[in-house]
N, C-alpha and C positions, 0 to 999 in steps of 0.2 A: 430635410432638403426642400427648398422652396420650389413649388411647381413653376414651369415656364411655358409660355406659348410663343412658338416661333411662327410669326405671322407674315403671310404674303409671299413666301419663297416659291420658286418653281421646284417641285419635289419629284425626284426620280423614284418612281414606284415600280412594281414588278413588270408592268406591260405598257407603261405610259409615263409622260411627264406632264404634270398639271400643277396649277397654282392652288395652294391650300395652306392651312395652318396646321401645326403639329403641336400637341400638348404633351409635355413630359413631366413626370413626377415620380419620386422614389426610384429613380433609375430606369423607369420604363416609359414606353410610349403609351399614353392613356387615351389618345383619340386624335382623329383627323377631322378638322373643321367642326370642332366642338366649342362650347362656351368657354370664355376665359376663366370664369369661376375663381377669381382671385389670383390667378397665376401671373407671374412677372412677365411683361411683354417684351419680346425681342423683335423689333421690326426687321424684316428680311425681304422687303419688296425689291426686286431687281437682283436677288441672289438665287443661287442654286443650292438646294438642300438634298443631300445624298446619304445613303448608308455609309458609315465609316468603313475604311478598308480592313479586311482580314488578310493578313500576310502569312502564308504558310511556310515560306522559306526566305529568310533574309540574313545575309552574313556581313552586311555593311558595319555591324557593330565591331567587327575585327579591326576596322580602320581606327576606331576609337581606342582599342586596346594597344594596337601597334601602328601609330600614325606614320612611322617610317620603318623601313626594314630593320629588324633587330632592335628597335627602340620601343620598349613596352612602358605603359603608364599604369597607375593604380587602377585595378579593375572596377572598384566602386565608382571612381570618377568617370571612367569610360562608360559604364552602364547608365549612370544618371544623365550623361550627355546624350547617349543613345536614346533614352526615354523621351528626352525633350524633342529630339529629331523625329521620333515616331509620331508624337502628338501634333507637332507642327506640320507634318505631312499627311495628316488625316488617318493614320493607322491606329485604330483603337485596340486591335488584337494582333500581336506579332509573335510568330514562332521564330526565335533566334536559331539559325542553323549552326549549332555548336559542333564543329568537327572534333571527333575524338579519335586521334590517330597515334601511331607509333612514332611520329615525328617529334623531335624536341621543339620547344618554343611555343609559338602562338597556338598551334593545333594539337598540343600535347594533352594527355589526360590530366596532368597537373594543372595546366591552365584551365581545362574543363572544370575541375573541382573548384578552382578560384571563382569561375563564373557562376557555378551552381550555388556556392555558399554566399556569393555577393547578392545574387537575386533573392535568396532566402532572407538575408538581412534587410535588403532594400525594399522588399515588397510593399510595406505600408506607405512608402514615400514615392512610389512610382505612379505615373499618370496613366500610361497605357497598360493593357494587360499583357505583360511580358511572359510568354511561354517559351518552351524549348522544343526544337526539333533536334533530337539526339542523332546527329549525322555521324553514324558509326562506321569507321574504317574497318572492314571485315577482317583484316589481318591483325587486329589490335584487341586481343583478349583481356589486356590490362584494363580496358574500359568497362568491363562487366560490373564491378562493384558500383561505379558511378551510375551506370544505366539502371541497375536494380534499385539504387537509392532514389533516383528521380522518378522512376515508374511508380514507386510506392508512395510518392508525395501527393499533396492535395491538388495540384494542377496537372492534369493528365497531359504528358508530353506526347510527341510523335517520335517514332523510330524510323530513321531512313538508313537503308543499306547502301553503303558507299564503298566502292572498290576503286580507289585511285592508284593502289599499289599495282595491280594488273595493268591498268591503263598506262601508267608511268613506264612500264617495261615493254610496251608494245613495240614491235619492230617498226622502224620508220617507213618501211615500204607498204604498210598496211594503214589506210586512213582510220582515224579514231572512230569515225561513224560506222566503219565496217569491222570494228574489233569483235573477235569471236566471243562466244559465251565464256565467261571468266574461268570456268572450271574444265574446259576441254584439255585432254591430256597433252596435245601437241601445240599448245599456245605459242604463237610466234614471238619470241623474246628478242629484244634488241641486244646487239653486242655492247658491252659496257664501255668500250673504247670508241664508239661511234661519235663523231663530232656533235651531232644534234643532241644526243643523249647527254654528253658531257656538259653542254651548255645548259640543258634542262636541269641537271644536277646542281650547277652553280646557282641558278635562280632559286631552286628549292632550298639549297643550303643557306642562302642569305636570309630567307624567312625563318629557318630553323636555328639560325645564329650558330652554325657549325661550318667547318670547311667543306668544300666539294668532295674531297677524298673521304672524309669522315661520313658524309651523307651517303655517298655511294657504297661504302662498306656496310653501313647500317642497312641500306636497302637490300643488299645481297643476303644479309642475315634474316631479314624479314621475309624475303621470298622463299627461304628455306621452310617457312612455316606453312607453305601452301597446302600440303596434305591435310592439315588440321582445320582449314578454313570451313569446309562444308558443315562439320559438326558444330563449330562455333556459331555459324549462321543459324542452324536449326535450333540451337539452345536459346539464342537471343530472341528468335521469333517466338518460341514457346513462352518465354518470359513476358513478351509484349502481349501475346494473346491472353495470358492470365490476367493482366491488368487492363485488357480491353483498350489498349493504345492503338491509334491509327498507325499503319506502317506504310512506307513508301520505298520504292527502289529508284536509284538515282543513275542517270546517264545510260540507260539501257540501249544497246546497239543491235540486239537480236531479239526476235520474238521468243526464242528459247529462253533468254534471260528474263523477259517479262513473265513468262509462264512459270518459270522456277520460283520467282519471288511471290507471284500470285498464289501458288500452291501453299506457301508458308503463311499467307494471310496479309501480305503486302499488296493491297488492292489499289494503290495509287501509283501511277507512272509519273515520275518526276524528271523532266527534261529528257524525254526520249531523243535519241540521236539519229534515227533513221525512219523513213516512211513506214517500213514494215512493222516497226514497233508501235507507231501510232495506230495503224490499222488493227493490229492484234489487240491492243488495249481497248480500242473502241468496240471491237467485236465482243470482248468479254465484259464490257460495261465499266472499265476502270476509269476513274477520273484522271485527266491528263493535265500536267502542270507545265507551263513554260514561263520564261522570264519576262517581266514587264519591260526591262531595258531592251530586249529583243523587239518587242512590239513598238516601243517608243522610238527606237533608232531606225526601224524598218528592216531589221535582219539580225541574225546572230553573229557575234564577233568570232565564233568558233566554226562557222560554216554549217551549223546544224539547221534544220528546217526553220523558216521564218514564221514567227508567231501569227502575223496577220493572215498569211495564207492558210495556216492550219485552223485558225478561228473560222475563216470563210468556209472551209471544207468540213466544219463541225468536228475537228480533231484536236481541239484545245478547250478545256473547261475552266481553267484557273490560270491566272497571271500572278506571279510572285515578285516581290521587289528585288530578289537575287542580291545584287551588290550595290543597289542604289535606291534608297527609300522614295525619293521624288518620282521614280519611274512608274509607280502605281498610278498617279494622276496623269503623268506624261503619256502613258500608254492609252489612257481613255481619250486624251486630246487627239493623238495621232490616229487612232482607229476610228474615232467619230469623224474627224475631218476627212478621212479616206473612205468614209461610208462603208466600212466593213460590216457593220450591223447597226441597228437602232441603238441609241444610248441605253435604254433600260436593259437590253440584252447584253450590251458590252459591260455594264456595271456589275452584272451578276458574276463576271469573271473575277472580280476583286472584292466581292462581299459575300453574296449568298452561296455561291458554289464552293469557295474555300471553307466557309463555315460548315457546310454540309459534309465535305470531305473529311473534316476533323471531328465530326460528331457534335458540333456546337449548334444546337437547334434553336437557341434563344436570340440569335443575332443575324445580321446580313441583309435585313429588309427593313423598310419603314412600314410598320404595321402595329396596330394596338396589341399590347401585351408583350411585345418583344423589348429587349434591352434598348435603351436610348443611346445607341452608338451612332453618332451623326456627324456629318461634315458639311459646314456651311461654306460655300465657295463664292468668290467674286470672279465671274467669267464673262467679261465683255465680249461682244461680237468681234470675231477675228483676232482676239488676243489670247495670250496664255492665262489660264486660271490661277488664282492664288487662294489657298485655304485661309479663311477668316476665323473660323472657330471649329474646334473639335470637342465633341461630348463623348465621354467614355462612361457607359452605364449612367448617363444623366449628369455626370460630374463635368464641369467646364475644364477640359484638359488643356486647352490652348485657345487664345483669343488674340486676334489682331483687328477687331472691329473698329473701323474708323468712324468719325463723327461727321464726315462730309457726305454730300449727296453722291450718288453713284449711278452709272448708266444702266440701261436695261440689259438683261443677260442675253447671251447668244442663242439660248434655246427657247 
């Protein structure tokens, strides 16, 4: 691989932004402001060079697999297109949030196996580093063979404990942000004939490609599994610990919920839903993840705490793409414009901090010796930025470098 020298860009470093050159060779950053020494020159004056994004939770790939409700396309085609979107949006490392549920259709274990097998086949052809977050629905023991298979593979996945079953059955008088701990004996269950519940079942059934009556009957049978769920959770956590896989709990609404999963080894809090959970996670030193669309839009579409406010309070460490890959960059633009924090501190939310939370010590910063996962941006003053080039371990993953002069950057 030919060495390259990216010259003249404004570089986002750990604690400052400064103009410098970056030399990369054999997939690594080999120096800052060092001699060209035969490297190919990439002029970057007037551009911004940043660490490429590390995305710990992204499910936008589902829209490639099912572009319309009930309409699925070949998984290989969908994942190749997803990979192009990742690279074009500056994501060098992406954990696909692969929901493994009792639901038929898109989020079924059968579809999960299709995604796993496709990623195994396509790996040599993919640009970004496509990893998996096994987003396990805790009422779905059928997923255990798949999870065991992926955990024993070469690319260590993450395991996220997800309980949308209990959330789906929550009584409508209880706000989802105040949902009790999932395993309380007197959990407030909705009447199955409640209008809001019936509408929700119709929406879920459309994605699962079954009738609302079939979906509701299935949910009733799944709910009968509830007594077995704690043992299933303990077994899956033990398996993940054996493989030293990072674990997360998803949508915690009570400090009790966060403590329960932390005790099992799930030390990352993903999308907490109430202030008390943020505070409990911070007190325990748990990394806290929120959605980049939340930060980009200025608030959560579900009414959960706003990402910008939590970042300002020191209660958010990581931003994930969630359902929209361009939100990683969009969040940086909004948070920087709103002066929530200096840009180097903000950028750690989408690079260094997620890398550390997943145990990836070789990326997330621009420093000699680390992987050359880099993002070159065109970011004119007062305008939206555009990715110009993404490097993944030194490989040119995406390029839209123009040949015309460009204005000075905003920073």
